[in-house]
C-alpha positions, -999 to 999 in steps of 0.1 A, spaced: 194 -892 -202 194 -884 -165 221 -861 -149 223 -860 -111 244 -842 -86 249 -811 -108 269 -784 -91 280 -749 -100 299 -724 -78 288 -688 -81 307 -655 -72 302 -645 -36 300 -680 -22 267 -690 -39 260 -724 -52 236 -742 -76 228 -779 -72 203 -800 -90 195 -826 -117 183 -827 -153 164 -852 -174 161 -854 -212 140 -879 -230 128 -877 -266 113 -842 -270 110 -835 -233 135 -820 -209 134 -810 -173 158 -791 -150 155 -786 -113 180 -765 -94 183 -755 -58 201 -722 -52 219 -713 -19 235 -680 -9 227 -664 -42 241 -628 -40 225 -603 -64 252 -578 -56 275 -600 -77 253 -593 -107 254 -555 -103 273 -534 -78 243 -511 -71 221 -539 -57 220 -550 -20 238 -581 -10 216 -611 -6 218 -647 4 188 -660 -16 179 -697 -15 152 -716 -32 141 -735 -63 145 -728 -100 128 -752 -124 123 -754 -161 104 -778 -184 105 -782 -221 82 -801 -244 77 -800 -282 49 -775 -277 61 -752 -250 87 -742 -224 78 -734 -188 99 -720 -159 94 -712 -122 115 -692 -97 110 -690 -60 140 -675 -41 141 -658 -7 162 -648 23 153 -631 55 149 -597 37 139 -605 1 117 -627 -19 115 -632 -57 87 -653 -73 83 -656 -111 65 -679 -135 67 -679 -173 57 -699 -204 69 -698 -240 47 -713 -266 39 -704 -303 65 -676 -303 47 -659 -273 63 -653 -240 37 -652 -212 46 -640 -177 16 -645 -155 34 -637 -123 64 -617 -112 68 -606 -76 96 -588 -59 92 -580 -22 110 -569 9 90 -564 41 60 -543 32 76 -532 -1 65 -551 -31 64 -550 -69 40 -573 -88 36 -575 -125 25 -597 -154 27 -594 -192 31 -609 -226 55 -605 -255 51 -619 -290 85 -628 -303 78 -627 -340 59 -603 -364 53 -569 -349 64 -582 -315 34 -570 -297 36 -566 -259 15 -558 -229 25 -554 -193 8 -541 -161 17 -541 -125 15 -524 -91 39 -510 -66 29 -512 -29 50 -492 -4 79 -498 -28 112 -485 -15 141 -487 -40 166 -482 -12 156 -517 2 169 -533 -30 199 -513 -39 218 -480 -36 189 -459 -47 171 -429 -32 146 -439 -5 109 -437 -13 75 -450 -5 59 -456 -39 23 -467 -44 15 -469 -81 -2 -487 -110 14 -489 -144 2 -503 -178 20 -506 -211 6 -517 -245 21 -517 -279 47 -533 -301 85 -533 -306 78 -533 -343 95 -549 -373 98 -515 -391 94 -479 -380 105 -485 -344 85 -491 -312 49 -481 -308 40 -478 -271 12 -465 -250 20 -464 -213 2 -450 -182 14 -444 -147 -7 -434 -117 9 -425 -83 -11 -422 -52 -2 -415 -16 35 -419 -23 66 -401 -9 100 -393 -24 129 -375 -7 105 -371 23 80 -352 2 44 -363 -8 44 -376 -43 12 -378 -64 1 -376 -100 8 -395 -131 7 -394 -169 3 -411 -202 30 -415 -229 21 -425 -265 52 -431 -286 53 -440 -323 90 -446 -331 106 -416 -347 74 -402 -361 52 -390 -333 49 -386 -295 22 -375 -272 27 -368 -235 2 -359 -208 20 -356 -174 13 -340 -141 34 -349 -111 37 -330 -78 65 -336 -52 59 -315 -22 57 -279 -34 73 -288 -67 53 -296 -99 62 -310 -133 37 -308 -162 38 -318 -198 10 -316 -223 8 -320 -261 28 -338 -287 53 -338 -316 51 -352 -351 33 -328 -374 42 -292 -382 13 -278 -361 20 -301 -330 31 -285 -297 45 -300 -266 44 -277 -236 67 -284 -205 64 -266 -172 85 -270 -141 78 -251 -109 102 -260 -82 103 -234 -53 117 -259 -28 147 -280 -40 162 -287 -6 147 -322 -3 164 -332 -35 199 -321 -25 199 -286 -39 195 -252 -23 172 -227 -41 145 -228 -66 139 -233 -104 112 -222 -127 113 -234 -163 91 -235 -193 96 -249 -228 75 -252 -259 86 -277 -286 69 -277 -320 70 -297 -352 88 -329 -359 98 -353 -332 133 -358 -345 141 -321 -350 116 -298 -331 118 -261 -328 124 -250 -292 115 -219 -272 126 -221 -236 128 -199 -205 145 -207 -172 148 -186 -140 163 -192 -106 170 -168 -77 195 -193 -63 209 -227 -72 235 -244 -50 249 -278 -41 276 -287 -17 308 -294 -35 296 -279 -68 292 -242 -60 263 -218 -63 246 -195 -88 225 -164 -81 198 -148 -102 201 -172 -132 180 -164 -162 179 -180 -196 158 -175 -227 163 -192 -261 146 -197 -294 158 -222 -320 143 -238 -351 165 -263 -370 145 -259 -402 161 -239 -429 178 -206 -421 155 -197 -392 162 -170 -367 182 -180 -335 183 -162 -302 200 -171 -269 206 -151 -238 220 -163 -205 224 -141 -174 238 -146 -139 244 -121 -112 269 -142 -94 286 -176 -96 310 -192 -72 328 -226 -77 347 -246 -50 385 -244 -50 385 -214 -74 397 -181 -59 377 -160 -84 342 -149 -80 323 -144 -113 295 -119 -114 273 -100 -139 276 -126 -166 258 -121 -199 261 -145 -228 242 -137 -259 238 -152 -293 217 -138 -322 213 -142 -359 203 -171 -381 212 -208 -383 237 -200 -411 254 -170 -394 251 -156 -359 271 -135 -334 281 -145 -299 288 -120 -271 301 -128 -236 305 -103 -208 315 -110 -172 333 -95 -142 358 -117 -123 368 -106 -88 400 -121 -74 395 -130 -37 423 -119 -14 
């Protein structure tokens, strides 16, 4: 069976033309794409006019496909093979000017569904490809593990950033995540963006496990906020229901159109196990919201007691603006 002059009209003015052949246990499809607009697939993507070839071949033993599409700004190249219930992607490249993402990987489609993937970002700017924040990302990533028949996914992933920029700030660091479904998690993360730093060390799963999170952000202006934020949290115990002890402090937080907060402080301790003690205290010296004529100041919200019974107390002063 030989089909010729196949045509399909796509949203946005794109078109697919080609031919197909089918003989015994073999099949082949060759398609030429013109004016393929990725913005028609998702509104956050940039409009494109991609043109190129898409081909697929099938035999009794395997299936193979190739994609080569480009326009003056973008290029997509991919190659894949499916055989013996294993999907192998030896090449996937997305590029625009000097920005590129390259990756390769494998996925077993039966049993434990084991997977592996690795790749690299070179001067990758998400804003080139869609309505995303501008950046200059240089990174390596690697993921190993399985999607699992039972017990959920088990993944071990690493990311290393080097000489990158985000929101106009130098971005460096990286981390490793080890995730075992709903039973255990380990995280080792240290990322610095300008003067701001996010760290996470430890894990959850057993009663004695601890995951410590620290955020030190003295300069939030590059990320659309005015002010600073300092936060620490310690999570202990089971992954699905950890005990949490947290502290947050900020001299000022503000964003255009959302209002501002001054002298924010928060401390909390919560353990979901049994009838454990519970404490929560939130304080603000001043809060102002747009289109609201009142100014809230000297706010204190407190909760204390146990999981089964606790008291909540709220105190605040509201000044009506004249």
